[in-house]
C-alpha positions as CSV (number, residue, x, y, z in Angstrom):
1,M,-17.3,16.7,30.1
2,S,-13.9,15.1,29.4
3,K,-11.4,16.7,27.0
4,R,-10.6,14.8,23.8
5,A,-7.1,13.4,23.2
6,N,-4.9,15.6,20.9
7,L,-4.4,13.6,17.7
8,A,-1.4,15.7,16.6
9,A,0.4,15.1,20.0
10,A,-0.3,11.4,19.8
11,L,1.1,11.2,16.3
12,Q,4.3,13.1,17.3
13,T,4.8,10.8,20.3
14,A,4.4,7.7,18.0
15,T,6.8,9.0,15.4
16,R,9.5,10.0,18.0
17,G,9.6,6.4,19.2
18,G,8.1,7.2,22.6
19,G,6.9,3.7,23.4
20,E,4.0,2.0,21.9
21,P,2.3,4.0,19.0
22,A,-0.9,5.8,20.1
23,V,-2.8,4.7,17.0
24,P,-2.2,1.1,15.8
25,V,-2.7,0.3,12.1
26,V,-4.6,-2.9,11.3
27,S,-3.1,-4.7,8.3
28,A,-5.4,-5.4,5.5
29,T,-4.0,-8.9,5.0
30,S,-4.2,-10.1,8.6
31,A,-5.9,-9.4,11.8
32,T,-2.7,-8.5,13.6
33,V,-1.9,-5.0,14.7
34,T,1.1,-3.4,13.0
35,P,2.8,-0.4,14.7
36,I,2.9,2.8,12.7
37,G,6.1,3.2,10.8
38,S,6.9,-0.6,10.5
39,R,7.0,-2.2,7.1
40,V,6.0,-5.5,5.7
41,P,9.2,-7.3,4.8
42,S,8.2,-7.7,1.1
43,R,7.9,-3.9,0.8
44,V,11.3,-3.0,2.2
45,G,13.4,-1.3,-0.4
46,K,10.3,-0.8,-2.7
47,K,8.6,2.5,-3.8
48,T,4.9,3.1,-4.4
49,V,3.9,4.0,-7.9
50,A,0.3,5.3,-8.0
51,A,-2.1,7.0,-10.4
52,H,-5.8,8.1,-10.3
53,F,-8.2,6.5,-12.7
54,D,-12.0,6.4,-13.2
55,P,-13.7,3.9,-10.8
56,A,-14.6,1.7,-13.9
57,V,-10.9,1.1,-14.4
58,S,-10.5,-0.2,-10.9
59,K,-13.5,-2.4,-11.2
60,Q,-12.3,-3.8,-14.6
61,L,-8.8,-4.4,-13.2
62,K,-10.2,-6.3,-10.2
63,L,-12.5,-8.4,-12.5
64,L,-9.6,-9.3,-14.7
65,G,-7.7,-10.3,-11.6
66,V,-10.5,-12.6,-10.6
67,E,-10.9,-14.1,-14.1
68,R,-7.1,-14.8,-14.3
69,D,-6.7,-15.8,-10.6
70,S,-4.1,-13.0,-10.3
71,S,-3.5,-10.0,-8.0
72,T,-3.9,-6.4,-9.1
73,Q,-0.2,-6.0,-8.3
74,A,0.8,-8.9,-10.6
75,L,-1.4,-7.5,-13.4
76,L,0.1,-4.0,-13.0
77,K,3.6,-5.5,-13.0
78,E,2.8,-7.3,-16.3
79,A,1.4,-4.1,-17.8
80,I,4.4,-2.0,-16.7
81,N,6.9,-4.5,-18.1
82,D,5.0,-4.6,-21.4
83,L,5.2,-0.7,-21.5
84,F,9.0,-0.8,-20.8
85,T,9.4,-3.4,-23.6
86,K,7.4,-1.3,-26.0
87,Y,9.7,1.6,-25.5
88,G,12.9,-0.4,-25.6
89,K,13.6,-0.5,-21.9
90,P,14.4,-3.7,-19.9
91,P,11.4,-5.2,-18.1
92,I,12.5,-4.7,-14.5
93,A,9.2,-4.3,-12.7
């Protein structure tokens, strides 16, 4: 019986820049393989803002996006800018 590969060792090798990453990541928007640690150009200099909601919130947000022919990110950007405006802050999202 062969021994399984050590996942922790593979991840350490990948993060140290030791050649090709042991585990490639498949991008959700394309069928190309993206090495671990690389970033999509549109996300460089950006930070993730996340929260946990009931599954019904996710479903309703996706439906609203379909109805308005808009992405979830665009809808959230609009909502965050509305929140900033409500509290007297500049809409910078």
